[in-house]
N, C-alpha and C positions, 0 to 999 in steps of 0.2 A: 516523325518530329520527336525533336532532341527534348528527354523528359525532362520535367521541372525538376530544377536545383529542391534540395527540401532540407532545412536547417537541423543539424542534430539534435538529441534530445535535451542539450543544454539550455538551448533558448526556451525549453517548454518547462521541463521538467526540476530545471535545478530551484527553484522556490518550491517545490516540494522534497527535494532529497537533500537541499543542503542549505535550506534556510536555520536559523539558531532555533525559531519556534515561530508555530502559527498561533495569532489567536483567536481563542475559540468561543464559535457564535453561541447566546445564551441559550435559543433554542436546541442548539443540536447536543450541549454537552457540558450543561449546566453543573458547576461545581456542588457537590454535594458531601465531600471529604471533612469528616470531625477530625476536630485535633484530641487527640489521646486525653485520657481521664489524670494521670498525671504529667509532669514535665516529661516533654521528650517529643520524638516526632512519629507520626501515624502516617504509613504509607499504604495509600486506596489502591491506585493501579497505577501502574498494573500489578495484580497479586501475584506473591513470591513464587516462582520456578511455573508460571503461567507461561503457556505459549500464543501468540495476539499474529494477527495476521497485518502488515503494513504497520505503518509508523505509530508506534505507542501513545496514549494517553496518559501521561506523568500526573499523578493526582498525590499532594499531599498536603499535611497541617500540621506545626508545630505548637507545642504547649511551655511557655518560660515556665521553670520554678517561680518567678518571680520578674515584675516590670512586664516588659513586651520584647516581642519576636522583630528584630530590624531586618534582618536580610535571610535568604532559603538558598542555596546551591544546590546544583543538580548535576553529579558526576557519573559518565557511564563510559566503564573500561578505562579507567584514570583522566579522562579528558572532559574537560566540564564545558558543558553545555547549555548551562541557564543558568539565570541569576535574576533573583527580583529582593524590592523591598517587602515585608510585611510577614505574615506568619502561613502562605498558604502556596502552593505551586500547582498549577493548573494549565496545563501545556502539552501542545503536540509537536513535539522534536521532529528534524529532520536530520539526517546523515545518519542515522542507526540501520546499521544492513542487517542480511539477514543472518541466524547465529544466534548463542548464546551469549547474554552480557550482564555485567555485574554494574550494578545501580549504586550510589551512594547518593544520599541526600542530608546535607547539613543545615543547621539552623544558628542563628547567632541571637544574642536578647542584648538589650542595652545596659547589662553589666561587663558584658562582653563575652559572657558563658557560652558555649556552645555545645549544640545538641547534634546528634546522629545516627542516622539508620541505614540500613542497606538490605540487599535482594540481590536476587539473580532471575533473569526472564529470557525468552527465547523469543526472536523474531521471525516469519515466515514471508512469503506472498512479494518481497521488493524484489524485483530484477535488481541485477550484480550491476555495480557502477563501470566494472572494465570486466575485459575476457583475455587472460593473457594467453599467448600461443608460443610455445618454446620451438615450436617446428615451421618451416615454409609452408605457407598457405594460409587456409579461411578455418575460425573453426568460431561456431555458433554456441554461446552460450544460454541466451535466453532468447525466445522460446525453448521450453526441453524438446526434446523427441516425442510426440503425443501430448503434450501439454493444454491444455484449456485456458485459453487468455481471452481477453479484451479484444472486442473490435477496433480498440482505439490501442491498435497493433505498439506495442512498447518491444525494443530486442537490443540486443547487446551480442557483440561479434568483434573477435581480435581477428587479426592478421599481419602477417608477416611474410615477406618478398627477400631473391636474392641482392634487389635492392628497395629503396624506398617506395613505401605504397604511394601514389599519386593520387588515386581515384577508387571510390567503392560507388557501389549501386546496390540495390536490394529487390529482389521481384515475390511478389505473391502469386504462385501459380508462372502466367507468363506475360503478369504487367508491374512494370515498374512502380514501386512504391515508393522508392531513398535511392538519392541519387547526389553524392557531393565530392569534393576535393579535399582531401586528408591534408593535415600540418605535416611539414618535416618532422619524421622521427615518430609521429604518430602510431601507435597497436592498436589501438580500440575503440570502438564509437557505440555508446550507448544513445541510441535512438528511437524515433518516433517518425513513421514514412507514415502515406495516407492509411486511413480509417481502410478497415476490408468488412468483407461481407461475415455473418456467422456460416458455421462450418467447417467440414476439413480440408487443411491447405497444405503447400509446401513452401515454404519462405525458403530461398537462395541469395546466399552474401556473394559477391564477385568482387575480387579488388583488383587493380593494375600496379605492378611497378613501373620505375622509371625507366627499366630495360625494354619494359612491353611485355613481360610476363604476366599472365593472369591466371589469378587461382580462384578456384570455388568451392563453396561447402552447400548443402542442402539440410531440411530439416520439415519433417512432418508434424503439424500439429493441429487444432482444433479453434475455434471461434465462438465466442457466445455473446449474446446481447450485452452491453456494459450501457445502462440506461443514463445519459446527459442530454444538458441542452447546449449549444454552443453558443457561444459570446452573443453572435449577431443572429437575426430572425428569433421566429418565436415557436418553433418548432424542436420538438425535443424527441431524441432519437428511443426505438422501441427499447425498453428494460422493463429492472423494477424500480420502483420508484418507494419509498415510505410516505407512508399514511401517516399514524402517529409514531411509528419505531418499534424497537428503540434505533436510536442516531447511533453512529460510528462514535466509540468510546462512552456512552451513558453508561450512569450508575442506574441502578434496577433494583429490586427486591425481589424472591422468589416468592408466590408464582410473578413471572411477568407478561404482558400484554405484548405480543405482536400483532400489526398490522402495516401490509406491502400489497401494492397493487401492481401489476405490470400493465403498462400502457403504449400505445402505439405499434402494438403486438399489429403484424401484417398480416396473420393466419389465428385463429379462433386459439384459446390456450386451453391446455387438455388436462393439466395437473399441475400443482404446486407443492414444495415439501421446503420445512424450515429445520435445518442441521445445528444443535448446539456440538461442537467437537466432531463434527462426522459423523454424528446420531442423529437417526432421523425422533424428532421431538414434533412436528405436526404435520398435517397434508390436508390439501383440500383440490377439488376441480378446478382452480383458479377463475378468472382472471385477479383472483385477491385470497390472501388468506390472512386470517384473521382470530388467533385463538389467545389462551392463558396457555404459558409452557412453566413448567416446572423446573428447578434448576440448582446444582449446588453453588456454594459460593468460592468466588474468585473470577478472575477476568477468563473469558471465555471465546469464540470465534463464532459469530452466529453469521449461517450461511442462508439464502434463500434462494433456489433455483425454480424454475419453470421450463415449461416446453409447450409448443404448440402442435398445430396438425403436421406442420410440413416437418417436425422433428428437430427442431431448431432450440437451441438451449439459451434459456435467459438466466443470468445470475448476479446476486449482489452478495456482498460479503463486509462484514461490519464486526468489531469487539464490542460485548458487552461486560459490563461490571456488575456480579451480582452481590451483594453484601449482605 
């Protein structure tokens, strides 16, 4: 049977990676950024020199010396990514890749005066948007060898042939999970195939060129349960679900309350742990974790993990901003 062709990630993740800004649901990341007590700009998130996972929550407020703030602009690495009217910024912007970035936030008041604040922050956990290869063959950039990734398998791989590559296909173990023709001159794909099962797997990427040459590469990786609910139907996947939070990008004060549940798990849960910037801060026997956490100020990565009797891993990652 011919494998079903699957669209590249462009059709599924562009909305996440390349949108200018995503509106924030009030229940998930309500703005709590206070304006400075004197004229200027206060950047609440991300905090200066912080390391965050995924898209940052950019949160800022401005105070004029007199009059009112009429506009604010966010520039990252010299590129304007957001602008709005009014004295606040509260946005999850797309298109910010892994690495250290320099952010400048500017504001203008109704008298034409300008205000500015800047900082650097580092982004991790985003699959690369391209995977260039300088030699003939296939190169897999994501997942990396031994990496743990979500069951909703994202992948980035590059390819180069002695002639134009015309077709690519990926396999998880021996099962086709992505298959597509390529455009003339195309050299990489950031894509998502069929979801896979938690556990240890091998991803194989195969490419064919116009002269019939075949190239391939493979990588071993591991998969965890990532809780989400498909757009159709009423059955959610096994995974960690937020009870009262904190949600991604939420402002909290120390100590703050964490509350998460593992739901729809196919096997009993044996343990759960919470990590703040990689350090264990809470432990429970599952299937829920509900505790108070003490933390230093700043934007930090909160990771919740759980394990079941079959040895399968459950994971949820969010950024929290401790004020």
